[in-house]
N, C-alpha and C positions, 0 to 999 in steps of 0.2 A: 505494499500499500503507499510505504514511504517512497519509495522510486515511482510509481504512478503518480502519485501527489506532487513531487517535486517537478516530475515532467509537466504535469497539468500548470503548475505556478510558473514555470517558466514559459511555456507557450502563452500562458496569461498575459505575462509581461511583453514578450513577442507580438502579441496581438495588439496589446496597448500602444505599442511604439508605434506601429502600424497604423493604428487607427490616429494619432497624433499627427504622422508624417501626413496621412491622407487629408486630414483637417488642416493644414497649412498650406498644402499644395495639392488641392483636388482634382486637378488632370493629372496628376505624376502617376507612373506605374509605379507598385511594388514592388519589393525583391520576389512577392510571391504570385505576382501574374506570371503566369507560365504559358498559358494559353487560352483559348476562350472557355474552356471547361474548368481549368483549375487557376481562379482569379480570385484573391483576397479583395480587391476592390470591387467588383460586384457585389460581393457577399457584404462588404462593409457600408456600401453606400446604400443598402437596402433598410427598410425600416425595423426587420428583424434583429438588425446589429444594435438597436439602442431603444430596448421596450421600455425603460425607466425614464420619463418626462416629467419636470415640475415647469409649468409654465413654458417658457421658450429655451430651459434648458433640459437638455438629454445627455443621458449618461449610456456612454459604451460597455456593451455587457461585459466585456473584457476586463473592465474596472472592476467590476463584482467577482470575476473569475480569479481576481489576485487574493481580494478578501476572504473567499469560499477557498481557496486552496491552500493559504495560509493558514486556515483553521485547519485542515486535512492534513497538512504537515503536521501539524502539532499533535493533531490526535493520533496519528501512526506513530510519531515518537513514542507517546504514553504507552500505544499496543506494543512497540519492539521491549519497552520496558518490563511488560507484561503486568502491566496495573493494573489491577480491576477496579474498573469505574463502578458507580451506580446502577443500577438496572435501567433506570430512567436515562440515565445520560447515554447508554449504549444504543438505548431505543432511540432518542433523538438524532444522536449520531447515524445512525442508519437510515433513518429517515431524511436526514439532512442529504447523506449519499445519494437516496434514490431520488429524490428531488433534482438534485445536482445531475444523475443519470438521464432522467425524464427531460429536463430544459435542455439538455444537451443533446438527445434524439431527437426532441421537437427543432432545433435548430439546424440539424442535419438533413432532416426531412422537408423543412423549409427550402435549404441549399440545394438539395437534390431535384424536387419537382417543382419548387414554384418561383424560386432566383435562377434555378438551372445554371448554377456556379458552384463547386467547390473551392473552399479554403482550404490551402494545406494546412495551415496552422488551427484552424478549426478541425479538420480531419484528426490531425496529432490529439488536440483536447477532447475530442470526443471517445477515440481510442483508450487515452491514458484517464479519462472518466470512468470508462467501462471497467477498464482492468482496475482502477480504486474502488469500485463497487464491488467487484467481485471479491477482491482482497478484505474488503470491510466487512462483506457479509458472512465469508469464513473466519474472519476473526471475532465477530460478534456470537457466532454461535460456537467454535471453539476456545476461544480465550475469556470471554466474556461469559459463556455458557449463559446466553440469553434464552435457550432452547433446553433447559433444565428437564422441564415437565415433557418434551415431546422425542421422544426416543428416536424413531425415525429419521428428525432432522439431524439430530446430534450423529447418527450413522452414516448418513448420506454425506457429512461433512467430514468426519473421522475417517473415513474410507475413500476420502476426495475422489468421491464421483462428480463433486461439482465442478474441478478442474476439467474433467471430460467434455461436462455440458460448456463449461467455459471457452474452451477451444471450439466446439461447434459453433457457439455463439458468436464467437471473433470471424470465425470462417464466413458464418452466414452473412454480417454484415460486409463483410469485404467481397463477398459474391453478390450481393444487390447493389453495391457503389460499382461494381466492374461490368455485371449487366445492362445497369443504368447507362454508364457512360465509360465503359472501359475505351472502346474503340478510340474515343476523344480524348482522353486521357493521355495515352502515350502518342498522339501527333505532335 
């Protein structure tokens, strides 16, 4: 979880830097503008890139990613120390990770099917958030023993069946992206 969270934090910083670069020079191509499908600029200029608005002021999603991923890095360090946290904290952490995953997938679906452009940094964030959530789920059950009254769930994680499901999950995401835009990505 620490590696995935650190990667997501790094990507959030890079996305924030690209957003600021685009704000300074709106017509400039960004380093992650590779072709018509792999285009950070197209994604960054969409309304989906800035969901929080206060009057005329809008905040890029990447800025919130910096805050959220900093928290997940801290929680991962706590987990590596094998500190048992209160059940409510473990549950809230898992729910926060699930919310981050859902938001990341919503943005990816928007990129794939509405904006019709993929931001390489955003894809990196989606994959690192996915791996982060997988590790968080595993740790929530095995380290924090959140499922102490659910023997089947504990067995599922103890025998690492979740790792097999995780690999299939990641391969399915890659397959969807390649089926949707594979030929255009590699042009």
